[in-house]
OpenMM code with the backbone's topology and positions (N, CA, C; nanometers):
from openmm import Vec3, app, unit

residues = "MET ASN HIS CYS VAL PHE VAL GLN ILE ARG CYS ALA PRO GLY THR THR TYR SER VAL ALA ASP ALA ILE ALA LEU ARG GLU ILE HIS SER GLU LEU TYR SER THR SER GLY GLU TYR ASP LEU LEU LEU LYS LEU TYR ILE PRO GLU GLY GLU ASP VAL GLY HIS PHE ILE ASN ALA ASN VAL ALA ASP ILE PRO ASP ILE GLN ARG THR LEU THR VAL MET THR PHE ARG ALA PHE".split()
positions = [
    Vec3(0.7773, -1.6922, 0.6970),
    Vec3(0.6469, -1.6323, 0.7193),
    Vec3(0.6480, -1.4874, 0.6702),
    Vec3(0.5496, -1.4487, 0.5928),
    Vec3(0.5394, -1.3130, 0.5416),
    Vec3(0.4909, -1.2176, 0.6501),
    Vec3(0.5278, -1.0906, 0.6372),
    Vec3(0.4905, -0.9895, 0.7358),
    Vec3(0.3765, -0.9046, 0.6803),
    Vec3(0.2649, -0.8972, 0.7529),
    Vec3(0.1479, -0.8219, 0.7093),
    Vec3(0.1636, -0.6742, 0.7453),
    Vec3(0.1425, -0.5873, 0.6476),
    Vec3(0.1420, -0.4432, 0.6713),
    Vec3(0.0223, -0.3824, 0.5992),
    Vec3(-0.0215, -0.2693, 0.6505),
    Vec3(-0.1266, -0.1912, 0.5878),
    Vec3(-0.0642, -0.0599, 0.5426),
    Vec3(-0.0987, -0.0143, 0.4232),
    Vec3(-0.0467, 0.1112, 0.3713),
    Vec3(-0.1649, 0.1993, 0.3336),
    Vec3(-0.1736, 0.3148, 0.3980),
    Vec3(-0.2735, 0.4137, 0.3605),
    Vec3(-0.2112, 0.5015, 0.2531),
    Vec3(-0.2889, 0.5343, 0.1503),
    Vec3(-0.2351, 0.6046, 0.0342),
    Vec3(-0.3188, 0.7285, 0.0051),
    Vec3(-0.2515, 0.8425, -0.0051),
    Vec3(-0.3167, 0.9652, -0.0495),
    Vec3(-0.2793, 0.9873, -0.1956),
    Vec3(-0.3817, 1.0062, -0.2794),
    Vec3(-0.3623, 1.0240, -0.4227),
    Vec3(-0.3828, 1.1704, -0.4611),
    Vec3(-0.3246, 1.2085, -0.5721),
    Vec3(-0.3531, 1.3404, -0.6289),
    Vec3(-0.5025, 1.3457, -0.6613),
    Vec3(-0.5647, 1.4621, -0.6481),
    Vec3(-0.7089, 1.4715, -0.6762),
    Vec3(-0.7457, 1.4146, -0.8132),
    Vec3(-0.8499, 1.3326, -0.8139),
    Vec3(-0.9000, 1.2749, -0.9379),
    Vec3(-0.8246, 1.1546, -0.9907),
    Vec3(-0.7292, 1.1020, -0.9143),
    Vec3(-0.6470, 0.9918, -0.9659),
    Vec3(-0.6615, 0.8613, -0.8875),
    Vec3(-0.7534, 0.8565, -0.7935),
    Vec3(-0.7644, 0.7383, -0.7068),
    Vec3(-0.7860, 0.6100, -0.7868),
    Vec3(-0.8728, 0.6155, -0.8873),
    Vec3(-0.8997, 0.4941, -0.9653),
    Vec3(-0.7784, 0.4498, -1.0455),
    Vec3(-0.7051, 0.5434, -1.1020),
    Vec3(-0.5866, 0.5041, -1.1799),
    Vec3(-0.4765, 0.4498, -1.0887),
    Vec3(-0.4631, 0.5062, -0.9688),
    Vec3(-0.3658, 0.4535, -0.8726),
    Vec3(-0.4068, 0.3122, -0.8302),
    Vec3(-0.5341, 0.2929, -0.8003),
    Vec3(-0.5829, 0.1597, -0.7609),
    Vec3(-0.5596, 0.0583, -0.8733),
    Vec3(-0.5845, 0.0997, -0.9974),
    Vec3(-0.5601, 0.0103, -1.1117),
    Vec3(-0.4120, -0.0273, -1.1214),
    Vec3(-0.3239, 0.0701, -1.1006),
    Vec3(-0.1798, 0.0434, -1.1079),
    Vec3(-0.1367, -0.0546, -0.9988),
    Vec3(-0.1928, -0.0397, -0.8792),
    Vec3(-0.1616, -0.1331, -0.7699),
    Vec3(-0.2102, -0.2729, -0.8065),
    Vec3(-0.3324, -0.2818, -0.8554),
    Vec3(-0.3899, -0.4123, -0.8910),
    Vec3(-0.3067, -0.4825, -0.9978),
    Vec3(-0.2569, -0.4078, -1.0947),
    Vec3(-0.1757, -0.4677, -1.2011),
    Vec3(-0.0438, -0.5245, -1.1504),
    Vec3(0.0063, -0.4698, -1.0408),
    Vec3(0.1331, -0.5205, -0.9851),
    Vec3(0.1148, -0.6502, -0.9072),
    Vec3(-0.0082, -0.6830, -0.8727),
    Vec3(-0.0410, -0.8085, -0.8034),
    Vec3(0.0423, -0.8291, -0.6772),
    Vec3(0.0578, -0.7233, -0.5990),
    Vec3(0.1335, -0.7335, -0.4731),
    Vec3(0.0427, -0.7281, -0.3521),
    Vec3(-0.0836, -0.6986, -0.3720),
    Vec3(-0.1743, -0.6744, -0.2601),
    Vec3(-0.2535, -0.7989, -0.2222),
    Vec3(-0.2936, -0.8001, -0.0956),
    Vec3(-0.3874, -0.8997, -0.0482),
    Vec3(-0.5288, -0.8441, -0.0579),
    Vec3(-0.5436, -0.7165, -0.0157),
    Vec3(-0.6722, -0.6475, -0.0222),
    Vec3(-0.6462, -0.5004, -0.0522),
    Vec3(-0.7408, -0.4368, -0.1186),
    Vec3(-0.7296, -0.2958, -0.1525),
    Vec3(-0.8673, -0.2327, -0.1413),
    Vec3(-0.8763, -0.1255, -0.0621),
    Vec3(-1.0037, -0.0599, -0.0366),
    Vec3(-0.9955, 0.0886, -0.0657),
    Vec3(-1.1063, 0.1459, -0.1101),
    Vec3(-1.1236, 0.2896, -0.1167),
    Vec3(-1.1717, 0.3340, 0.0208),
    Vec3(-1.1168, 0.4440, 0.0709),
    Vec3(-1.1534, 0.4896, 0.2055),
    Vec3(-1.1901, 0.6372, 0.2037),
    Vec3(-1.2587, 0.6796, 0.3091),
    Vec3(-1.2885, 0.8213, 0.3258),
    Vec3(-1.1899, 0.8789, 0.4259),
    Vec3(-1.1803, 1.0102, 0.4290),
    Vec3(-1.0915, 1.0748, 0.5248),
    Vec3(-0.9651, 1.1262, 0.4610),
    Vec3(-0.8591, 1.1288, 0.5397),
    Vec3(-0.7331, 1.1889, 0.4974),
    Vec3(-0.6632, 1.1111, 0.3856),
    Vec3(-0.6865, 0.9806, 0.3794),
    Vec3(-0.6255, 0.8960, 0.2778),
    Vec3(-0.7334, 0.8381, 0.1873),
    Vec3(-0.6960, 0.8049, 0.0643),
    Vec3(-0.7922, 0.7602, -0.0365),
    Vec3(-0.8019, 0.6087, -0.0501),
    Vec3(-0.6916, 0.5388, -0.0237),
    Vec3(-0.6876, 0.3941, -0.0397),
    Vec3(-0.6246, 0.3297, 0.0824),
    Vec3(-0.6672, 0.2075, 0.1108),
    Vec3(-0.6060, 0.1258, 0.2158),
    Vec3(-0.5625, -0.0047, 0.1510),
    Vec3(-0.4336, -0.0305, 0.1588),
    Vec3(-0.3724, -0.1464, 0.0947),
    Vec3(-0.3223, -0.2418, 0.2024),
    Vec3(-0.3625, -0.3665, 0.1918),
    Vec3(-0.3097, -0.4703, 0.2799),
    Vec3(-0.2184, -0.5573, 0.1959),
    Vec3(-0.0959, -0.5745, 0.2430),
    Vec3(-0.0047, -0.6607, 0.1692),
    Vec3(0.0846, -0.7374, 0.2641),
    Vec3(0.1444, -0.8396, 0.2113),
    Vec3(0.2361, -0.9241, 0.2876),
    Vec3(0.3755, -0.9078, 0.2289),
    Vec3(0.4676, -0.8639, 0.3137),
    Vec3(0.6061, -0.8460, 0.2726),
    Vec3(0.6763, -0.9816, 0.2834),
    Vec3(0.7418, -1.0248, 0.1774),
    Vec3(0.8118, -1.1543, 0.1834),
    Vec3(0.9156, -1.1568, 0.2960),
    Vec3(0.9292, -1.2712, 0.3568),
    Vec3(1.0259, -1.2885, 0.4656),
    Vec3(1.1654, -1.2504, 0.4172),
    Vec3(1.2364, -1.1763, 0.4995),
    Vec3(1.3714, -1.1353, 0.4668),
    Vec3(1.3793, -1.0038, 0.3912),
    Vec3(1.2659, -0.9527, 0.3422),
    Vec3(1.2634, -0.8249, 0.2699),
    Vec3(1.2545, -0.7094, 0.3701),
    Vec3(1.3202, -0.5997, 0.3396),
    Vec3(1.3086, -0.4783, 0.4183),
    Vec3(1.1753, -0.4112, 0.3834),
    Vec3(1.0933, -0.3821, 0.4840),
    Vec3(0.9597, -0.3272, 0.4604),
    Vec3(0.9665, -0.1939, 0.3861),
    Vec3(1.0508, -0.1032, 0.4327),
    Vec3(1.0618, 0.0276, 0.3694),
    Vec3(1.1057, 0.0182, 0.2249),
    Vec3(1.2051, -0.0647, 0.1984),
    Vec3(1.2531, -0.0810, 0.0611),
    Vec3(1.1447, -0.1418, -0.0276),
    Vec3(1.0748, -0.2419, 0.0237),
    Vec3(0.9700, -0.3079, -0.0538),
    Vec3(0.8607, -0.2088, -0.0919),
    Vec3(0.8167, -0.1276, 0.0030),
    Vec3(0.7100, -0.0308, -0.0245),
    Vec3(0.7588, 0.0772, -0.1207),
    Vec3(0.8810, 0.1267, -0.0998),
    Vec3(0.9349, 0.2275, -0.1924),
    Vec3(0.9461, 0.1734, -0.3343),
    Vec3(0.9879, 0.0498, -0.3479),
    Vec3(1.0103, -0.0088, -0.4803),
    Vec3(0.8819, -0.0544, -0.5488),
    Vec3(0.7796, -0.0883, -0.4702),
    Vec3(0.6602, -0.1491, -0.5286),
    Vec3(0.5326, -0.0673, -0.5174),
    Vec3(0.5307, 0.0323, -0.4309),
    Vec3(0.4095, 0.1114, -0.4106),
    Vec3(0.4358, 0.2599, -0.4326),
    Vec3(0.5322, 0.3151, -0.3617),
    Vec3(0.5521, 0.4606, -0.3595),
    Vec3(0.5942, 0.5181, -0.4941),
    Vec3(0.6407, 0.4347, -0.5853),
    Vec3(0.6833, 0.4851, -0.7163),
    Vec3(0.5691, 0.4954, -0.8171),
    Vec3(0.4485, 0.4597, -0.7768),
    Vec3(0.3333, 0.4695, -0.8663),
    Vec3(0.2982, 0.6173, -0.8844),
    Vec3(0.2832, 0.6619, -1.0093),
    Vec3(0.2493, 0.8026, -1.0329),
    Vec3(0.1200, 0.8435, -0.9612),
    Vec3(0.1164, 0.9672, -0.9156),
    Vec3(0.0016, 1.0303, -0.8501),
    Vec3(-0.0198, 0.9885, -0.7051),
    Vec3(0.0713, 0.9089, -0.6487),
    Vec3(0.0677, 0.8869, -0.5040),
    Vec3(0.1408, 1.0041, -0.4403),
    Vec3(0.0695, 1.0762, -0.3555),
    Vec3(0.1288, 1.1929, -0.2908),
    Vec3(0.1921, 1.1595, -0.1567),
    Vec3(0.1328, 1.0628, -0.0864),
    Vec3(0.1822, 1.0309, 0.0471),
    Vec3(0.1349, 0.8920, 0.0864),
    Vec3(0.2158, 0.8232, 0.1666),
    Vec3(0.1750, 0.6944, 0.2221),
    Vec3(0.1991, 0.6936, 0.3721),
    Vec3(0.1231, 0.6107, 0.4408),
    Vec3(0.1400, 0.5869, 0.5834),
    Vec3(0.1361, 0.4375, 0.6046),
    Vec3(0.2464, 0.3807, 0.6501),
    Vec3(0.2551, 0.2361, 0.6684),
    Vec3(0.2283, 0.2000, 0.8132),
    Vec3(0.1405, 0.1029, 0.8320),
    Vec3(0.1077, 0.0523, 0.9657),
    Vec3(0.1602, -0.0905, 0.9736),
    Vec3(0.2542, -0.1117, 1.0629),
    Vec3(0.3121, -0.2438, 1.0831),
    Vec3(0.2197, -0.3255, 1.1738),
    Vec3(0.2162, -0.4549, 1.1545),
    Vec3(0.1388, -0.5425, 1.2422),
    Vec3(0.2333, -0.6349, 1.3173),
    Vec3(0.1875, -0.6808, 1.4323),
    Vec3(0.2670, -0.7710, 1.5163),
    Vec3(0.1777, -0.8839, 1.5632),
    Vec3(0.2310, -1.0012, 1.5660),
    Vec3(0.1547, -1.1155, 1.6148),
    Vec3(0.1628, -1.1177, 1.7669),
    Vec3(0.0565, -1.0692, 1.8321),
    Vec3(0.0570, -1.0560, 1.9777),
    Vec3(-0.0245, -1.1638, 2.0468),
    Vec3(-0.1084, -1.2336, 1.9713),
    Vec3(-0.1986, -1.3298, 2.0349),
    Vec3(-0.1838, -1.4666, 1.9718),
] * unit.nanometer
topology = app.Topology()
chain = topology.addChain("A")
for resn in residues:
    res = topology.addResidue(resn, chain)
    for name in ("N", "CA", "C"):
        topology.addAtom(name, app.Element.getBySymbol(name[0]), res)
């Protein structure tokens, strides 16, 4: 079973569209939204079972140029 996480992404000014395009080209996301506030994008993705969440995000998201900061929100199946 894959693990669902949300990643909030802050982009360098003026680069939100290019960052979103780079994410889309990697085809790792389930959903991707533009947001207002402290972060520019909200990414929903599923981490493959057995993968380390931090390593997966560093290798597949955080290395995209013009990403200044990320905030990962883990989800838990409580219900």
